[in-house]
ZADO-1210 file (C-alpha; in nm, 4 decimals, padded with zeros to 6 digits):
<atoms>
<atom x="17.1268" y="04.5960" z="-00.0259" code="MET" pos="1"/>
<atom x="16.8897" y="04.8515" z="-00.1302" code="ILE" pos="2"/>
<atom x="17.0309" y="05.1357" z="00.0949" code="TYR" pos="3"/>
<atom x="16.7792" y="05.4659" z="00.1306" code="LYS" pos="4"/>
<atom x="16.9163" y="05.8057" z="00.2548" code="GLU" pos="5"/>
<atom x="16.8202" y="05.6634" z="00.5976" code="SER" pos="6"/>
<atom x="17.0984" y="05.3718" z="00.5983" code="ASP" pos="7"/>
<atom x="17.3609" y="05.6790" z="00.4630" code="VAL" pos="8"/>
<atom x="17.2836" y="05.8802" z="00.7627" code="ILE" pos="9"/>
<atom x="17.2804" y="05.6256" z="01.0138" code="GLU" pos="10"/>
<atom x="17.6380" y="05.4916" z="00.8626" code="ALA" pos="11"/>
<atom x="17.7278" y="05.9063" z="00.8840" code="PHE" pos="12"/>
<atom x="17.6778" y="05.9400" z="01.2620" code="GLN" pos="13"/>
<atom x="17.7644" y="05.5929" z="01.3669" code="ALA" pos="14"/>
<atom x="18.1702" y="05.7008" z="01.2128" code="TRP" pos="15"/>
<atom x="18.0916" y="06.0164" z="01.3872" code="ALA" pos="16"/>
<atom x="18.0511" y="05.8666" z="01.7118" code="ARG" pos="17"/>
<atom x="18.3607" y="05.6320" z="01.6711" code="GLU" pos="18"/>
<atom x="18.5698" y="05.9171" z="01.5348" code="HIS" pos="19"/>
<atom x="18.4687" y="06.1443" z="01.7158" code="GLY" pos="20"/>
<atom x="18.3880" y="06.3965" z="01.4041" code="ARG" pos="21"/>
<atom x="18.2152" y="06.3777" z="01.0635" code="GLN" pos="22"/>
<atom x="18.3942" y="06.1717" z="00.8178" code="PRO" pos="23"/>
<atom x="18.5111" y="06.3527" z="00.5220" code="THR" pos="24"/>
<atom x="18.4695" y="06.2088" z="00.1646" code="MET" pos="25"/>
<atom x="18.8367" y="06.0854" z="00.1363" code="ASP" pos="26"/>
<atom x="18.8378" y="05.9172" z="00.4454" code="GLU" pos="27"/>
<atom x="18.4938" y="05.7593" z="00.3790" code="TRP" pos="28"/>
<atom x="18.6415" y="05.6232" z="00.0265" code="ARG" pos="29"/>
<atom x="18.9451" y="05.4826" z="00.1782" code="LYS" pos="30"/>
<atom x="18.8108" y="05.3838" z="00.4814" code="GLY" pos="31"/>
<atom x="18.6083" y="05.1847" z="00.2450" code="ARG" pos="32"/>
<atom x="18.2748" y="05.3190" z="00.4081" code="GLY" pos="33"/>
<atom x="17.9724" y="05.1387" z="00.4197" code="LYS" pos="34"/>
<atom x="17.7048" y="05.2662" z="00.2055" code="PRO" pos="35"/>
<atom x="17.9761" y="05.2684" z="-00.0743" code="HIS" pos="36"/>
<atom x="18.0163" y="05.6441" z="-00.2529" code="MET" pos="37"/>
<atom x="17.8120" y="05.5355" z="-00.5061" code="GLU" pos="38"/>
<atom x="17.5093" y="05.5237" z="-00.2896" code="VAL" pos="39"/>
<atom x="17.6016" y="05.8129" z="-00.1729" code="VAL" pos="40"/>
<atom x="17.6141" y="06.0456" z="-00.4522" code="PHE" pos="41"/>
<atom x="17.3385" y="05.8340" z="-00.5608" code="ARG" pos="42"/>
<atom x="17.1309" y="05.9218" z="-00.3061" code="LEU" pos="43"/>
<atom x="17.1941" y="06.2593" z="-00.2355" code="PHE" pos="44"/>
<atom x="17.3354" y="06.4200" z="-00.5316" code="GLY" pos="45"/>
<atom x="17.6631" y="06.5318" z="-00.3640" code="THR" pos="46"/>
<atom x="17.8755" y="06.4744" z="-00.0477" code="TRP" pos="47"/>
<atom x="17.7929" y="06.7488" z="00.0872" code="SER" pos="48"/>
<atom x="17.4310" y="06.6773" z="00.0401" code="ASN" pos="49"/>
<atom x="17.4525" y="06.3836" z="00.2507" code="ALA" pos="50"/>
<atom x="17.6672" y="06.5358" z="00.5173" code="ILE" pos="51"/>
<atom x="17.3872" y="06.7995" z="00.5759" code="VAL" pos="52"/>
<atom x="17.1224" y="06.5697" z="00.6141" code="ALA" pos="53"/>
<atom x="17.3112" y="06.3536" z="00.8871" code="ALA" pos="54"/>
<atom x="17.2747" y="06.6589" z="01.0520" code="GLY" pos="55"/>
<atom x="17.6733" y="06.7782" z="01.0273" code="PHE" pos="56"/>
<atom x="17.7803" y="07.0802" z="00.8423" code="GLU" pos="57"/>
<atom x="17.9253" y="07.1367" z="00.5144" code="ALA" pos="58"/>
<atom x="18.2782" y="07.2248" z="00.4199" code="ARG" pos="59"/>
<atom x="18.4047" y="07.3158" z="00.1179" code="LEU" pos="60"/>
<atom x="18.5433" y="07.0820" z="-00.1003" code="PRO" pos="61"/>
<atom x="18.8855" y="06.9705" z="-00.1137" code="GLY" pos="62"/>
<atom x="19.0394" y="07.2162" z="00.1805" code="TYR" pos="63"/>
<atom x="19.1462" y="07.1239" z="00.4737" code="SER" pos="64"/>
<atom x="19.0548" y="07.3260" z="00.7979" code="THR" pos="65"/>
<atom x="19.4063" y="07.3105" z="00.9510" code="ASP" pos="66"/>
<atom x="19.5451" y="07.4188" z="00.6256" code="LYS" pos="67"/>
<atom x="19.2795" y="07.7386" z="00.5948" code="PHE" pos="68"/>
<atom x="19.4054" y="07.7784" z="00.9331" code="ASP" pos="69"/>
<atom x="19.7559" y="07.8483" z="00.8883" code="GLU" pos="70"/>
<atom x="19.6697" y="08.0165" z="00.6099" code="THR" pos="71"/>
<atom x="19.4527" y="08.2930" z="00.7905" code="ARG" pos="72"/>
<atom x="19.7120" y="08.2569" z="01.1509" code="ASP" pos="73"/>
<atom x="20.0706" y="08.2784" z="01.0348" code="ILE" pos="74"/>
<atom x="20.0989" y="08.2974" z="00.6627" code="VAL" pos="75"/>
<atom x="19.8720" y="08.5944" z="00.5589" code="LEU" pos="76"/>
<atom x="19.9862" y="08.7949" z="00.8846" code="PRO" pos="77"/>
<atom x="20.3541" y="08.7356" z="00.7426" code="ARG" pos="78"/>
<atom x="20.2555" y="08.8656" z="00.3932" code="LEU" pos="79"/>
<atom x="20.0935" y="09.1733" z="00.5551" code="ALA" pos="80"/>
<atom x="20.4706" y="09.2328" z="00.6987" code="LYS" pos="81"/>
<atom x="20.6350" y="09.2445" z="00.3876" code="GLY" pos="82"/>
<atom x="20.7695" y="08.8856" z="00.3924" code="GLU" pos="83"/>
<atom x="20.8706" y="08.6848" z="00.0986" code="SER" pos="84"/>
<atom x="20.5828" y="08.3893" z="-00.0284" code="LEU" pos="85"/>
<atom x="20.9128" y="08.1899" z="-00.1072" code="ALA" pos="86"/>
<atom x="21.0724" y="08.2559" z="00.2341" code="SER" pos="87"/>
<atom x="20.7529" y="08.1623" z="00.4345" code="ILE" pos="88"/>
<atom x="20.7293" y="07.8275" z="00.1996" code="ALA" pos="89"/>
<atom x="21.0248" y="07.7223" z="00.2704" code="ARG" pos="90"/>
<atom x="20.9725" y="07.7599" z="00.6830" code="ASP" pos="91"/>
<atom x="20.6664" y="07.5648" z="00.6203" code="LEU" pos="92"/>
<atom x="20.8465" y="07.3154" z="00.4413" code="GLY" pos="93"/>
<atom x="20.6034" y="07.3631" z="00.1065" code="ILE" pos="94"/>
<atom x="20.6911" y="07.5091" z="-00.2426" code="THR" pos="95"/>
<atom x="20.6153" y="07.8555" z="-00.2832" code="GLY" pos="96"/>
<atom x="20.3882" y="07.7599" z="-00.6020" code="GLN" pos="97"/>
<atom x="20.2172" y="07.5490" z="-00.3243" code="SER" pos="98"/>
<atom x="20.1902" y="07.8059" z="-00.1049" code="LEU" pos="99"/>
<atom x="20.0830" y="08.0501" z="-00.3602" code="GLY" pos="100"/>
<atom x="19.7559" y="07.8367" z="-00.4532" code="ARG" pos="101"/>
<atom x="19.6782" y="07.7657" z="-00.0869" code="ARG" pos="102"/>
<atom x="19.6858" y="08.1451" z="00.0026" code="VAL" pos="103"/>
<atom x="19.4066" y="08.2249" z="-00.3604" code="ALA" pos="104"/>
<atom x="19.2294" y="07.9055" z="-00.2170" code="ARG" pos="105"/>
<atom x="19.1557" y="08.0857" z="00.1058" code="TYR" pos="106"/>
<atom x="19.1012" y="08.4214" z="-00.0172" code="ARG" pos="107"/>
<atom x="18.8707" y="08.2673" z="-00.2615" code="LYS" pos="108"/>
<atom x="18.6926" y="08.0820" z="00.0147" code="ALA" pos="109"/>
<atom x="18.6677" y="08.3705" z="00.2438" code="LYS" pos="110"/>
<atom x="18.5250" y="08.5795" z="-00.0317" code="GLU" pos="111"/>
<atom x="18.2372" y="08.3395" z="-00.1709" code="GLU" pos="112"/>
<atom x="18.1218" y="08.3403" z="00.2142" code="GLY" pos="113"/>
<atom x="18.2496" y="07.9753" z="00.3013" code="TRP" pos="114"/>
<atom x="18.4832" y="08.1097" z="00.5746" code="LEU" pos="115"/>
<atom x="18.3971" y="08.3883" z="00.8366" code="ASP" pos="116"/>
</atoms>
């Protein structure tokens, strides 16, 4: 089958109707969404371009909204109070290095205007 942009848009919208939200690239890949990822990229160039064309909001690539919420609501306030990254990471069940990367990604996304 030769897919058109409208096929991808309809597939994304159908997925959203079924799941109650837009698909992520990882979900589409793992769920073997149709049209295939290669088609999405060939037609739109990027995942974000396809998502926007389907009427959804582009998200910062590779970042979980839940992790950003946790960083904003839990981690940053505790850091501001002087608590150590290692202590917070231990409470969250992750390594200090992972949490440090998460905080850096959050700050970069905020700086670049991806977050309110």
